[in-house]
C-alpha positions as CSV (number, residue, x, y, z in Angstrom):
1,X,16.6,-40.6,-10.3
2,X,13.3,-38.7,-10.1
3,X,11.5,-38.9,-6.8
4,X,8.0,-40.3,-7.2
5,X,5.3,-39.8,-4.6
6,X,3.3,-42.9,-3.6
7,X,-0.4,-42.8,-4.5
8,X,-1.3,-43.5,-0.9
9,X,0.6,-40.4,0.1
10,X,-1.4,-38.3,-2.4
11,X,-4.7,-39.6,-1.1
12,X,-3.6,-38.9,2.5
13,X,-2.5,-35.4,1.6
14,X,-5.7,-34.6,-0.3
15,X,-8.0,-36.1,2.4
16,X,-6.0,-34.2,5.1
17,X,-6.5,-30.9,3.2
18,X,-10.2,-31.6,2.7
19,X,-10.6,-32.6,6.4
20,X,-8.6,-29.6,7.6
21,X,-10.8,-27.1,5.7
22,X,-13.9,-27.3,8.0
23,X,-11.7,-27.9,11.1
24,X,-9.6,-24.8,10.2
25,X,-12.8,-22.9,9.4
26,X,-14.3,-23.7,12.8
27,X,-11.0,-22.9,14.6
28,X,-10.9,-19.6,12.8
29,X,-14.5,-18.9,13.9
30,X,-13.5,-19.7,17.5
31,X,-10.5,-17.5,17.2
32,X,-12.7,-14.8,15.7
33,X,-15.2,-15.2,18.6
34,X,-12.3,-14.6,21.0
35,X,-11.3,-11.5,19.0
36,X,-14.8,-10.2,19.3
37,X,-14.8,-10.9,23.1
38,X,-11.5,-9.1,23.5
39,X,-12.8,-6.1,21.5
40,X,-15.8,-6.0,23.8
41,X,-13.6,-6.4,26.9
42,X,-11.3,-3.5,25.7
43,X,-14.4,-1.3,25.1
44,X,-15.8,-2.0,28.6
45,X,-12.4,-1.3,30.2
46,X,-12.2,2.0,28.4
47,X,-15.8,2.9,29.5
48,X,-15.1,1.8,33.1
49,X,-11.9,4.0,33.3
50,X,-13.9,7.0,31.9
51,X,-16.8,6.5,34.4
52,X,-14.4,6.1,37.3
53,X,-12.6,9.3,36.3
54,X,-16.0,11.2,35.9
55,X,-17.1,9.9,39.3
56,X,-13.9,11.1,41.1
57,X,-14.1,14.5,39.3
58,X,-17.7,14.9,40.4
59,X,-16.8,13.9,44.0
60,X,-14.0,16.5,44.1
61,X,-16.2,19.2,42.6
62,X,-19.2,18.6,44.8
63,X,-17.3,17.8,48.0
64,X,-14.1,19.8,48.0
65,X,-13.9,19.7,51.8
66,X,-14.3,15.9,52.1
67,X,-11.7,14.3,54.4
68,X,-10.3,11.7,52.0
69,X,-7.9,10.0,54.5
70,X,-11.1,8.8,56.4
71,X,-13.4,8.3,53.4
72,X,-13.7,4.8,51.8
73,X,-11.1,2.1,52.4
74,X,-7.3,2.2,52.0
75,X,-6.0,0.8,48.8
76,X,-3.6,-2.2,49.5
77,X,-0.1,-1.3,48.6
78,X,0.2,-4.1,46.0
79,X,-2.4,-2.2,44.0
80,X,-0.7,1.2,44.2
81,X,0.1,2.7,40.8
82,X,3.7,2.0,39.8
83,X,5.7,3.2,36.8
84,X,6.3,0.4,34.3
85,X,10.0,-0.3,33.5
86,X,9.2,0.0,29.8
87,X,6.0,2.0,29.5
88,X,6.9,4.5,32.3
89,X,3.8,6.3,33.6
90,X,1.5,4.6,31.1
91,X,-0.5,1.8,32.6
92,X,-2.5,0.1,29.9
93,X,-5.0,-2.6,30.9
94,X,-4.8,-5.5,28.4
95,X,-7.7,-7.6,27.4
96,X,-7.2,-11.3,28.5
97,X,-10.6,-13.1,28.0
98,X,-11.1,-15.7,25.3
99,X,-13.2,-18.8,24.7
100,X,-10.3,-21.2,24.9
101,X,-8.6,-20.4,28.2
102,X,-11.2,-18.4,30.1
103,X,-13.9,-20.2,32.0
104,X,-17.5,-19.4,31.4
105,X,-19.2,-18.7,34.8
106,X,-22.9,-19.3,35.5
107,X,-25.3,-16.5,34.9
108,X,-24.9,-13.7,37.4
109,X,-27.0,-13.9,40.6
110,X,-29.6,-11.1,41.1
111,X,-28.9,-8.1,43.2
112,X,-29.8,-8.7,46.9
113,X,-31.6,-6.5,49.3
114,X,-29.4,-5.4,52.2
115,X,-29.6,-3.8,55.6
116,X,-26.4,-1.9,55.1
117,X,-27.0,1.8,54.8
118,X,-25.9,3.2,51.4
119,X,-23.2,5.9,51.5
120,X,-25.1,9.2,51.2
121,X,-22.3,10.9,49.3
122,X,-22.2,8.1,46.7
123,X,-26.0,8.1,46.5
124,X,-26.1,11.8,45.7
125,X,-23.3,11.4,43.1
126,X,-25.1,8.4,41.6
127,X,-28.4,10.3,41.2
128,X,-26.6,13.0,39.3
129,X,-25.0,10.5,36.9
130,X,-28.2,8.4,36.1
131,X,-29.0,10.5,33.1
132,X,-25.4,10.3,31.8
133,X,-25.3,6.5,32.0
134,X,-28.5,6.1,30.1
135,X,-27.4,8.5,27.4
136,X,-24.1,6.7,27.0
137,X,-25.9,3.3,26.9
138,X,-27.7,4.4,23.8
139,X,-24.4,4.2,21.9
140,X,-22.3,1.6,23.8
141,X,-25.2,-0.8,24.5
142,X,-23.6,-1.6,27.8
143,X,-25.3,-2.3,31.1
144,X,-23.7,0.1,33.7
145,X,-23.7,0.0,37.5
146,X,-21.9,2.4,39.9
147,X,-21.4,0.9,43.4
148,X,-20.5,2.5,46.7
149,X,-17.8,1.2,49.0
150,X,-20.3,-1.4,50.4
151,X,-21.2,-2.8,47.0
152,X,-24.6,-1.1,46.9
153,X,-25.9,0.2,43.5
154,X,-26.1,4.0,43.6
155,X,-26.5,4.5,39.8
156,X,-27.6,2.2,37.0
157,X,-28.9,2.1,33.5
158,X,-31.6,-0.3,34.8
159,X,-34.3,0.2,37.4
160,X,-32.6,-1.6,40.2
161,X,-30.9,0.6,42.8
162,X,-30.0,0.5,46.5
163,X,-29.4,-3.2,46.3
164,X,-26.1,-5.1,47.0
165,X,-23.9,-6.9,44.4
166,X,-21.5,-8.4,46.9
167,X,-22.8,-11.9,45.8
168,X,-20.6,-11.5,42.7
169,X,-16.9,-12.3,42.8
170,X,-15.9,-9.7,40.3
171,X,-17.5,-7.0,42.4
172,X,-15.8,-8.1,45.6
173,X,-12.5,-8.1,43.7
174,X,-13.0,-4.5,42.5
175,X,-13.9,-3.3,46.0
176,X,-10.5,-4.7,47.2
177,X,-8.7,-2.6,44.6
178,X,-8.3,-5.1,41.7
179,X,-10.0,-4.9,38.4
180,X,-11.7,-8.1,37.3
181,X,-13.1,-9.4,34.0
182,X,-15.1,-12.5,33.6
183,X,-17.4,-14.3,31.1
184,X,-20.8,-15.3,32.3
185,X,-23.7,-17.1,30.7
186,X,-26.5,-14.9,29.5
187,X,-30.2,-15.5,29.9
188,X,-31.3,-18.4,27.7
189,X,-32.6,-17.1,24.3
190,X,-33.6,-18.8,21.1
191,X,-31.0,-18.5,18.3
192,X,-32.5,-19.0,14.9
193,X,-29.5,-18.0,12.6
194,X,-27.3,-20.4,10.8
195,X,-24.1,-19.8,12.9
196,X,-25.7,-20.4,16.3
197,X,-24.4,-24.0,16.7
198,X,-20.8,-22.7,16.0
199,X,-20.7,-19.3,17.6
200,X,-21.0,-19.1,21.5
201,X,-21.0,-15.3,21.7
202,X,-24.7,-15.2,21.4
203,X,-25.3,-16.7,24.8
204,X,-22.5,-15.2,26.9
205,X,-21.9,-11.7,28.4
206,X,-18.7,-9.9,29.4
207,X,-18.6,-8.5,33.0
208,X,-15.9,-5.9,33.8
209,X,-15.5,-4.5,37.3
210,X,-13.2,-1.6,38.0
211,X,-12.4,0.1,41.3
212,X,-12.9,3.8,41.8
213,X,-9.8,5.1,43.5
214,X,-8.9,8.5,44.7
215,X,-5.8,9.4,46.7
216,X,-5.0,5.7,47.4
217,X,-8.5,5.2,48.8
218,X,-11.2,2.9,47.3
219,X,-14.4,4.8,47.2
220,X,-16.5,2.6,45.0
221,X,-16.6,0.4,41.9
222,X,-17.9,0.4,38.3
223,X,-19.6,-2.8,36.9
224,X,-20.2,-2.9,33.2
225,X,-22.0,-5.7,31.3
226,X,-22.3,-6.3,27.6
227,X,-23.0,-9.1,25.1
228,X,-20.2,-9.3,22.6
229,X,-21.0,-9.2,18.9
230,X,-21.4,-12.6,17.2
231,X,-20.2,-14.0,13.9
232,X,-23.6,-13.6,12.3
233,X,-23.5,-9.9,12.9
234,X,-19.9,-9.6,11.8
235,X,-20.5,-11.6,8.6
236,X,-23.2,-9.1,7.8
237,X,-20.9,-6.2,8.7
238,X,-17.9,-7.6,6.9
239,X,-19.6,-9.3,4.0
240,X,-16.8,-8.6,1.5
241,X,-14.2,-10.2,3.8
242,X,-16.3,-13.4,4.0
243,X,-17.0,-13.5,0.3
244,X,-13.3,-13.3,-0.2
245,X,-12.8,-16.2,2.2
246,X,-15.4,-18.3,0.3
247,X,-13.7,-17.5,-3.0
248,X,-10.4,-18.6,-1.4
249,X,-12.0,-21.9,-0.3
250,X,-13.4,-22.5,-3.8
251,X,-9.9,-21.8,-5.3
252,X,-8.4,-24.3,-2.9
253,X,-10.9,-26.9,-3.8
254,X,-10.3,-26.1,-7.5
255,X,-6.5,-26.4,-6.9
256,X,-7.1,-29.8,-5.3
257,X,-9.2,-31.0,-8.2
258,X,-6.6,-29.9,-10.7
259,X,-3.9,-31.6,-8.7
260,X,-5.9,-34.8,-8.6
261,X,-6.5,-34.5,-12.3
262,X,-2.7,-34.1,-12.9
263,X,-1.6,-36.7,-10.4
264,X,-4.2,-39.4,-10.8
265,X,-6.7,-38.9,-13.7
266,X,-4.2,-37.9,-16.4
267,X,-1.8,-40.9,-15.8
268,X,-4.8,-43.3,-15.6
269,X,-6.0,-42.0,-19.0
270,X,-2.5,-42.4,-20.4
271,X,-2.4,-45.9,-19.1
272,X,-5.8,-46.7,-20.7
273,X,-4.4,-45.4,-24.0
274,X,-1.4,-47.7,-23.6
275,X,-3.5,-50.7,-22.8
276,X,-5.7,-50.1,-25.8
277,X,-2.6,-49.7,-28.0
278,X,-1.2,-52.9,-26.6
279,X,-4.3,-54.9,-27.5
280,X,-4.8,-53.3,-30.9
281,X,-5.0,-55.6,-33.9
282,X,-5.0,-53.1,-36.7
283,X,-1.4,-53.9,-37.6
284,X,-0.1,-50.5,-36.5
285,X,3.0,-50.0,-34.5
286,X,2.1,-51.2,-31.0
287,X,5.4,-50.5,-29.4
288,X,4.8,-48.9,-26.0
289,X,7.1,-46.5,-24.0
290,X,7.1,-45.7,-20.3
291,X,5.0,-42.6,-19.4
292,X,7.1,-39.4,-19.4
293,X,5.3,-37.9,-16.4
294,X,3.7,-40.7,-14.2
295,X,3.8,-38.4,-11.1
296,X,3.5,-41.3,-8.6
297,X,5.7,-44.3,-8.0
298,X,2.7,-46.7,-8.5
299,X,1.8,-45.3,-11.9
300,X,5.5,-45.5,-12.9
301,X,5.7,-49.1,-11.9
302,X,2.4,-49.9,-13.6
303,X,3.5,-48.2,-16.8
304,X,6.8,-50.1,-16.8
305,X,5.0,-53.4,-16.1
306,X,2.6,-52.6,-19.0
307,X,5.4,-51.8,-21.4
308,X,7.3,-54.9,-20.3
309,X,4.2,-57.1,-20.8
310,X,3.5,-55.5,-24.2
311,X,7.1,-56.0,-25.4
312,X,6.9,-59.6,-24.2
313,X,3.7,-60.1,-26.1
314,X,5.2,-58.6,-29.2
315,X,8.3,-60.7,-28.8
316,X,6.3,-63.8,-28.2
317,X,4.1,-63.1,-31.2
318,X,7.2,-62.7,-33.3
319,X,8.7,-65.9,-31.9
320,X,5.5,-67.8,-32.6
321,X,5.5,-66.4,-36.2
322,X,9.2,-67.4,-36.7
323,X,8.6,-70.7,-34.9
324,X,5.8,-71.6,-37.2
325,X,7.9,-70.7,-40.2
326,X,10.8,-72.8,-38.9
327,X,8.6,-75.8,-38.0
328,X,6.9,-75.6,-41.4
329,X,10.3,-75.5,-43.1
330,X,11.8,-78.3,-41.0
331,X,8.9,-80.6,-41.4
332,X,8.5,-79.9,-45.1
333,X,11.7,-81.7,-46.0
334,X,11.1,-85.1,-44.3
335,X,7.4,-85.0,-45.3
336,X,8.3,-84.4,-48.9
337,X,10.9,-87.3,-48.8
338,X,8.4,-89.7,-47.2
339,X,5.7,-88.7,-49.7
340,X,8.0,-89.2,-52.6
341,X,9.2,-92.5,-51.4
342,X,5.7,-93.7,-50.7
343,X,4.4,-92.7,-54.2
344,X,7.3,-94.4,-55.9
345,X,6.6,-97.6,-53.9
346,X,2.9,-97.5,-54.7
347,X,3.3,-96.8,-58.4
348,X,6.4,-98.9,-59.2
349,X,6.6,-101.6,-56.5
350,X,6.9,-104.4,-59.1
351,X,9.4,-102.6,-61.2
352,X,11.9,-102.0,-58.3
353,X,14.5,-104.4,-57.2
354,X,14.6,-105.6,-53.6
355,X,17.6,-103.4,-52.8
356,X,15.8,-100.3,-54.3
357,X,12.7,-101.1,-52.3
358,X,14.7,-101.3,-49.1
359,X,16.4,-98.0,-49.9
360,X,13.1,-96.2,-50.3
361,X,11.8,-97.8,-47.1
362,X,15.0,-96.8,-45.3
363,X,14.4,-93.2,-46.5
364,X,10.9,-93.3,-45.0
365,X,12.2,-94.7,-41.7
366,X,15.1,-92.1,-41.5
367,X,12.7,-89.2,-42.2
368,X,10.1,-90.6,-39.8
369,X,12.8,-90.8,-37.1
370,X,13.8,-87.2,-37.8
371,X,10.2,-86.1,-37.4
372,X,9.9,-87.9,-34.1
373,X,13.1,-86.2,-32.9
374,X,11.8,-82.8,-34.0
375,X,8.5,-83.4,-32.3
376,X,10.2,-84.5,-29.1
377,X,12.5,-81.5,-29.0
378,X,9.8,-79.1,-30.0
379,X,7.8,-80.3,-27.0
380,X,10.8,-79.9,-24.8
381,X,11.4,-76.3,-26.1
382,X,7.7,-75.4,-25.6
383,X,7.8,-76.6,-22.0
384,X,11.2,-75.2,-21.2
385,X,10.3,-71.6,-20.4
386,X,7.4,-72.5,-18.1
387,X,9.3,-74.8,-15.8
388,X,9.1,-74.1,-12.1
389,X,12.1,-74.2,-9.8
390,X,11.7,-77.3,-7.5
391,X,12.1,-77.1,-3.7
392,X,14.7,-79.9,-3.6
393,X,17.9,-80.0,-5.6
394,X,19.5,-82.8,-7.5
395,X,23.3,-83.6,-7.7
396,X,24.8,-82.2,-11.0
397,X,27.8,-84.5,-10.6
398,X,25.7,-87.6,-10.5
399,X,23.8,-86.6,-13.6
400,X,27.1,-85.9,-15.5
401,X,28.5,-89.3,-14.5
402,X,25.3,-91.0,-15.7
403,X,25.6,-89.3,-19.1
404,X,29.3,-90.1,-19.3
405,X,28.5,-93.8,-18.9
406,X,25.9,-93.6,-21.7
407,X,28.2,-91.8,-24.2
408,X,31.5,-93.4,-23.2
409,X,31.5,-95.6,-26.3
410,X,30.6,-92.7,-28.6
411,X,33.8,-90.7,-27.9
412,X,37.5,-91.4,-27.7
413,X,38.0,-89.6,-24.5
414,X,35.8,-88.0,-21.8
415,X,37.7,-86.2,-19.0
416,X,35.7,-85.1,-16.0
417,X,37.5,-83.3,-13.2
418,X,35.1,-84.4,-10.5
419,X,34.7,-81.9,-7.5
420,X,35.2,-83.1,-4.0
421,X,31.7,-82.2,-2.8
422,X,28.2,-82.5,-4.2
423,X,26.9,-79.8,-6.5
424,X,23.2,-79.2,-5.7
425,X,21.3,-77.7,-8.6
426,X,17.6,-76.7,-8.1
427,X,16.3,-78.2,-11.3
428,X,14.2,-81.2,-12.2
429,X,16.3,-84.3,-12.7
430,X,14.9,-85.0,-16.2
431,X,15.5,-81.4,-17.3
432,X,19.1,-81.4,-16.1
433,X,19.6,-84.7,-17.8
434,X,18.2,-83.2,-21.0
435,X,20.7,-80.3,-20.8
436,X,23.8,-82.6,-20.4
437,X,22.5,-85.0,-23.0
438,X,22.0,-82.2,-25.6
439,X,25.6,-81.1,-24.9
440,X,26.9,-84.6,-25.7
441,X,24.7,-84.8,-28.8
442,X,25.9,-81.5,-30.0
443,X,29.5,-82.7,-29.9
444,X,28.7,-86.0,-31.7
445,X,26.9,-84.1,-34.5
446,X,29.9,-81.9,-35.1
447,X,32.5,-84.6,-35.2
448,X,34.0,-84.2,-31.8
449,X,36.0,-87.1,-30.3
450,X,37.3,-85.7,-27.0
451,X,35.4,-83.9,-24.2
452,X,36.7,-82.2,-21.1
453,X,34.1,-81.3,-18.3
454,X,34.8,-79.3,-15.2
455,X,32.6,-77.9,-12.4
456,X,33.7,-75.1,-10.1
457,X,32.1,-72.8,-7.6
458,X,32.4,-69.1,-8.6
459,X,30.8,-66.4,-6.5
460,X,27.2,-67.4,-5.9
461,X,27.1,-69.9,-8.9
462,X,28.2,-73.3,-9.9
463,X,29.9,-73.1,-13.3
464,X,30.0,-76.1,-15.7
465,X,32.5,-75.9,-18.5
466,X,32.1,-78.3,-21.4
467,X,34.9,-78.3,-24.1
468,X,35.3,-80.5,-27.1
469,X,37.6,-80.9,-30.1
470,X,34.8,-80.9,-32.8
471,X,34.7,-78.7,-35.9
472,X,34.1,-75.6,-33.9
473,X,32.0,-72.7,-35.1
474,X,32.8,-69.5,-37.0
475,X,32.5,-66.1,-35.4
476,X,29.6,-65.2,-37.6
477,X,27.6,-68.3,-36.8
478,X,28.5,-68.0,-33.1
479,X,26.0,-65.2,-32.8
480,X,23.1,-67.4,-33.8
481,X,23.8,-70.8,-32.2
482,X,21.1,-70.4,-29.5
483,X,18.4,-69.6,-32.1
484,X,15.8,-72.3,-32.7
485,X,16.4,-74.4,-35.8
486,X,19.8,-72.9,-36.5
487,X,22.3,-75.7,-37.1
488,X,25.5,-76.3,-39.0
489,X,25.2,-80.1,-38.7
490,X,22.0,-80.9,-40.5
491,X,23.6,-83.6,-42.6
492,X,24.6,-85.5,-39.4
493,X,21.1,-85.3,-37.9
494,X,21.2,-81.9,-36.2
495,X,17.9,-80.1,-35.7
496,X,19.1,-76.8,-34.3
497,X,17.0,-77.2,-31.2
498,X,19.4,-78.7,-28.7
499,X,21.2,-75.5,-27.7
500,X,17.9,-73.5,-27.8
501,X,16.4,-75.9,-25.3
502,X,19.5,-75.6,-23.0
503,X,19.4,-71.8,-23.1
504,X,15.6,-71.7,-22.5
505,X,15.8,-74.2,-19.6
506,X,18.7,-72.4,-17.9
507,X,16.9,-69.0,-18.3
508,X,13.8,-70.3,-16.7
509,X,15.9,-71.5,-13.7
510,X,17.9,-68.2,-13.4
511,X,21.0,-69.7,-15.1
512,X,22.9,-68.9,-18.3
513,X,24.9,-70.5,-21.1
514,X,27.7,-68.8,-23.1
515,X,30.0,-69.8,-25.9
516,X,33.5,-68.9,-24.8
517,X,36.8,-68.8,-26.6
518,X,37.8,-72.3,-27.6
519,X,40.5,-74.1,-25.6
520,X,42.8,-76.9,-27.0
521,X,41.5,-80.3,-25.9
522,X,44.0,-83.2,-25.6
523,X,42.9,-86.2,-27.6
524,X,44.3,-89.5,-28.9
525,X,43.8,-88.7,-32.6
526,X,45.9,-85.8,-33.9
527,X,43.7,-82.9,-35.3
528,X,44.0,-79.2,-35.8
529,X,40.3,-78.6,-34.8
530,X,39.6,-76.3,-31.9
531,X,36.0,-77.4,-31.1
532,X,33.6,-75.4,-28.8
533,X,33.9,-74.3,-25.2
534,X,30.5,-73.8,-23.4
535,X,30.1,-72.3,-20.0
536,X,26.9,-73.0,-18.1
537,X,26.1,-71.3,-14.8
538,X,23.6,-72.5,-12.1
539,X,22.6,-70.2,-9.2
540,X,23.3,-71.3,-5.7
541,X,19.9,-71.1,-4.0
542,X,20.3,-73.3,-1.0
């Protein structure tokens, strides 16, 4: 059995993909923003390490006799360099900032004036490094500050010097021996590019503070500040990558469109073609088949229902055609007989004897009675397949007993093995009476004298067996006995509609009728006839 997706699942899948495209795009931009921030952070860490190394080298070169054990502050032991178990002597500093987990602090407070005297050694070293910092800034675009042990600016790429930065947490952390990196808001600026609402990197800055350490002594700190690159800049710098991304999105949308065409549009068009074919009146072969590739379970069910409906229409049309032919044929004989008798009576009334007149009038009466019987049974047959199952049952045993009482004088013997309990059948009383009556009439028309009736419960059905000792039926004719107007007892008044009515009524009520192998029936008159053995089943619904 092939697995068919439900149409609702396809719509959920497609809508989820469409919804995920912008969400994933924004998430990717946020992730890319974080990547840009970490790239900036790594760059600032590298610059800070380099500047700290340059500062310590300048200190050693310019002040070789400086007593280091008393200069600066002692580095806490928890920050002493240690060999890594894996990296050994290498001590890389990893970037940790991102827009998801790292808080964005307020804009940094301005440097403060201080009464603390600046370290003269640090001041002299800072003056000598001013030019270097400004030259480096031309390439790195970073704001650089060198601080003495008291947090006072001794060298800067800006104009502010000799002021304290101890009002910033990252500076205090560096002066205790621990490097610190934070994200702070930048000064408010107007963004006029397309990606400003998405990218946050245009209004934040990365602050990296790094301690200057020499011989386990803290002698100052480095503070570096830079605005990370934003997506707008990187799209411009990596235009080919983003064009590839856009092409990929277009391909995804195209793939979704093709999938919808395959899963939805194509089956719908095929169903439309089937519907047009089913309603065509050009005389062509309108036989439908189930779609080979319906894709979804709903389209498969719809296709099967359409084929079933079309086949039923074709069958019904064929039935109506045959029915009309049968009706025309069956009515033609009595009408011809009545017409002939009437013309003879009109033209030769005075020439006919009283007995001959009565004979012709009797022919008219007999054929009129046959036409009435045909009309009544045709009406019953037309209504049979549109009957609704009633909500309350009637007792099958009681109906059989009533019909036995009516036909008792017609037959030699009627044996009914009456069940102990009631047999509730969900069918209208008049219809059930019609079924039992037609069974008795069928026996009478075929010369039966003895009838045996039995009702048993079998699985989830009540089974009624109706056996007689009539003429029986040949194996060839047995295949057609439930066809309308098929009869082998036309001379005895058979219309060929009784068994057709029974079959149609039972089918409409989820029951069945079958002709089984004949059984010998005991009777008073000796005969070699086997008769017929019918088996009717009624579903147990209660």
